[in-house]
N, C-alpha and C positions, 0 to 999 in steps of 0.2 A: 921410603913410603909405597915407593913404586917396585917392583918387581920388573928386573931388568927382558922379562918377556914375556910372551903372552901364554895361556891355556891352547891349544886347537880349538877348534869350533866347527862340528859335523852343519854341511845346510845354512852359511852362511847367506847373508843378501848379497848382491852384486850390485853392479851398474849395471839397466839394460841393455843387455846385446847391442840397438841398436845408438846409443850412447856410447859403445867402448870406445875408448879412444878418441873421442870427439869432444871437440870444445870452442863455444861455453855451452852446458850444460846443467851445470847450477841455479840458478836464477832466471837464465832462459836460453835458448834454442836460434842455432843462425834464422832456421826458418822462421820461429817467433819474433826473432827479431826483423823480419824483411815485412811481415803482413802488418805490423806493427810501426813500421815507414812508412805503410800504405794509410793504418788506416789515420797516424798525423796528421794527415792533407786534412783528410775530411772532420775532423773532432779538436774544436776551438781550446778545451780541457787538457786535451794531451800535446796539442801544440806549447802550448803556455807550460806544462810540467818538461816538454821535451830540453824547453828553450831555457829551464831554470838549471836541468842537469846538464845541461852544456855552459853555460853560463862558468855552475861551478869548478865545473870538471875542469876546463882554461884555466881559473886561479890559481898562481904559486901557493899551493897549502903550505909548504914548510919554509923553515921548521914546526912541528908539530908543536904545540904549547906546552910546555914545564920539562924538567928534567927529572928522571922521567919524562914522556910524556902523558898529560892529564888523564889521557885514555887509559893508562895501562895502572891510574893512581885512584880516579877516579870513576864512581857507576855510572853517573848520571853524567860525565861525557864520552863515555863509552855510549851510550845509546842514544847522545843526540849527535855526539859525531861522527862513527864507525858504524853504527846502524844506522843511522839516519839521513849522512851527509854524503858522507866517504862513500857508500853506497854505490851513489849516484854517480861516482867514475866508472862503473861496471857500462852503464846508461851511455853516459857523453859517449864512451870510448866506440860503441859498434854504430850509435846512429853517427859519428862525424867520417865516420869508414877510418876509423885507425887514427885518430888527430895525435901529431907529437905531442903537444903541451899534454895532450894526459895522457897519453903513455908515460911520459917523465913521471908526472905526480902520480899513477899508481904503482911505478916502480919504484920513487923516492918511498912511498908510504911502506912497499912492500921490504924496503930495506932497513927502515926504522925498526917495523916487526921482525926482520930478521935476527937484527943486532941486541935486541932487544930482551935481556936475561927473563926477566917475566913479563903475561899480559896482566899480569892484575894483583899489584901489590897489596894483597889485602889478606886478614886473618885467615879469608877462603884464597890461599895461595891460590893463582889460577884456574877456581873452580867458579867462581861468583860470576854473577849476570854481567858486569865487565867484562872478564875474562870473553864469557859464551858469544857479548856484542863484536869482542875485536876478531874471534872466532871466524865469529858469522862474515862482516868484511873481510878476511883475508879468504877466506875460502872462495869468495864469489870477485874478490876483485883475481885475486891468480886463475882461477879459470877466464878470467872473462879475459885475461891477457895469456894465457897458459903459451898458446904459439907464437907466440913474438916474444917470447923471454928468452935469454941466453940461455942454451943449455946447462951450461956447470952453476950460473945461479936459480935455475928452476929444482934443480935435484935440492941442492942445502935448502930452498923454499919449501920442496915437501918433507924432506925430512926436519923442521923444524914445525911446521904441521901435524905435524906427526906425534910429536913429543907433545904437543899440548892438547890434543884428543888425546892421547895417554893419561894426561895428569888429571886432563875434566874427569873421566871414564873412573878412578882409581881413586883420586883423591876428594871429585864432585858426589857421581852417584856411585862408586863403593863406600863414601863415607870414614878418606881418611883422613881430611883436613884438618889441620891442630882446631879450626873452629867449626862445628859443624850446623849448619842452617837447616832444620827439618820440616820449613812451612815447604821450602820446592820437594825436596824428596821422597814426604808420602802422601801427596797430594799430585797424583798425574795432570791435572788440571791447570795447576799453580800457573800462572803467565809467566813466572823467574824459571821453572822447568821447559815453559815454551821455549823464549831464549835460549838456553841448555841444550837442548834440542835440534833446534836450526842452527847455532853455531856449531853443533858435534856434527850434522848433517851433510852441511855445506864441506868444512875440512876432509870429511871423509869422501 
């Protein structure tokens, strides 16, 4: 159902010139993190949030629950773990100045997602909200650790990300999935659509 190639598009959007070739840039930039580090020192709420993210980031997260992991079989697990918990590793990584434990956790998660054939084993194959949350996680973590990844692995991960972008586009937005849930495709303000937009944007 997914074509081998995509049609040519004129005037397609691109990454802002000042961010081209720069990482991280999806969830935050290096300048924004430097400002956040300063703000953390004077804001109790930010300090507590940062400490919690760092504790999570340093914990051993693998193996992920289930086989295939439950974030790929259960939408709720993808929302709670991928979208809410694992994304914190991006903050933990930059706030600890690239802690090795956090780095290993991020790489391990990316390796799991690289080797997993599908990011959502559902009737909306690879295009339900669980898939979208997994896409957001992978896009953010890949962007955050981009410069520190093995070049060969980085290329493989980028190719895998593009596969899931195309699946979400054709099976989801183009309504080619075996099971079509029109509640999000027909409502531009639906929160389920927002998650898909976020996952697509992060991966693109």
